[in-house]
C-alpha atoms as one frame of an Amber mdcrd trajectory, in Angstrom:
protein
  12.755  26.168 -54.910  10.532  27.677 -57.696   9.883  31.381 -58.063   7.867
  33.246 -60.721   9.421  36.057 -62.750   7.257  38.740 -63.969   8.750  41.140
 -66.646   6.786  44.201 -67.507   7.892  46.686 -70.081   7.615  50.421 -69.660
   5.730  50.937 -73.101   5.288  49.433 -76.458   8.755  50.850 -77.723  10.539
  48.844 -75.060   8.398  45.847 -75.527   9.319  45.717 -79.256  13.187  46.951
 -78.646  13.554  43.685 -76.562  11.378  41.186 -78.343  14.026  39.209 -80.127
  16.614  39.227 -77.263  14.724  39.199 -73.920  14.887  35.196 -73.563  18.679
  35.294 -74.232  18.889  38.213 -71.455  16.979  36.272 -68.979  18.753  33.166
 -69.734  22.218  34.667 -69.405  21.475  36.907 -66.342  20.147  34.096 -64.186
  22.302  31.318 -65.454  25.300  33.380 -64.319  23.643  33.701 -60.628  23.178
  29.850 -60.858  19.509  29.965 -61.378  17.513  27.694 -63.690  14.949  29.302
 -66.202  12.035  27.888 -67.667  11.682  28.896 -71.331  10.114  30.040 -73.535
   8.778  33.093 -71.801   4.965  32.837 -71.241   2.512  36.018 -72.149  -1.272
  36.617 -72.023  -2.764  38.341 -74.992  -5.223  39.974 -72.546  -2.426  41.763
 -70.667  -0.004  43.692 -72.993   3.840  43.968 -72.589   4.006  41.373 -69.685
   5.901  38.050 -69.717   6.594  35.302 -67.282   8.468  32.511 -66.562   9.418
  30.111 -63.808  13.000  30.130 -61.954  14.608  27.472 -59.770  16.888  28.711
 -57.376  18.113  27.855 -53.866  15.616  28.658 -50.724  16.440  32.160 -49.508
  17.423  34.086 -52.815  14.209  35.941 -53.335  15.752  39.155 -52.229  18.801
  38.512 -54.478  16.659  37.648 -57.577  14.130  40.732 -56.911  17.524  43.128
 -57.383  18.109  41.874 -61.064  18.193  44.690 -63.717  17.531  43.406 -66.926
  17.589  46.660 -68.803  16.416  50.186 -69.319  12.104  50.114 -69.665  12.168
  46.643 -67.898  10.472  45.995 -64.478  10.528  42.847 -62.983   8.904  41.313
 -59.894   9.969  37.699 -58.409   7.653  35.809 -56.141   8.236  32.709 -54.207
   5.692  29.684 -55.564   4.965  27.817 -52.631   3.069  25.187 -54.706   3.481
  24.570 -58.651   0.345  24.221 -60.630   0.059  20.411 -62.122
């Protein structure tokens, strides 16, 4: 089942602190949970300090995915995707 992971940084300092390593952090964290991750992370220049990607995990794991901590200054939100855009 697909889920959208949104990553927000507390501020510019945290964004640049994690910039080079965030994909590895995301991949390692979720693969350890038997979740597949679509890389690279995407961003929108109109929305600073936010990145997103798609996770694929078994149905019913939303609560578990929402409880993941990627590090200090990083806030995550996970939403179930009912239909993936073509």
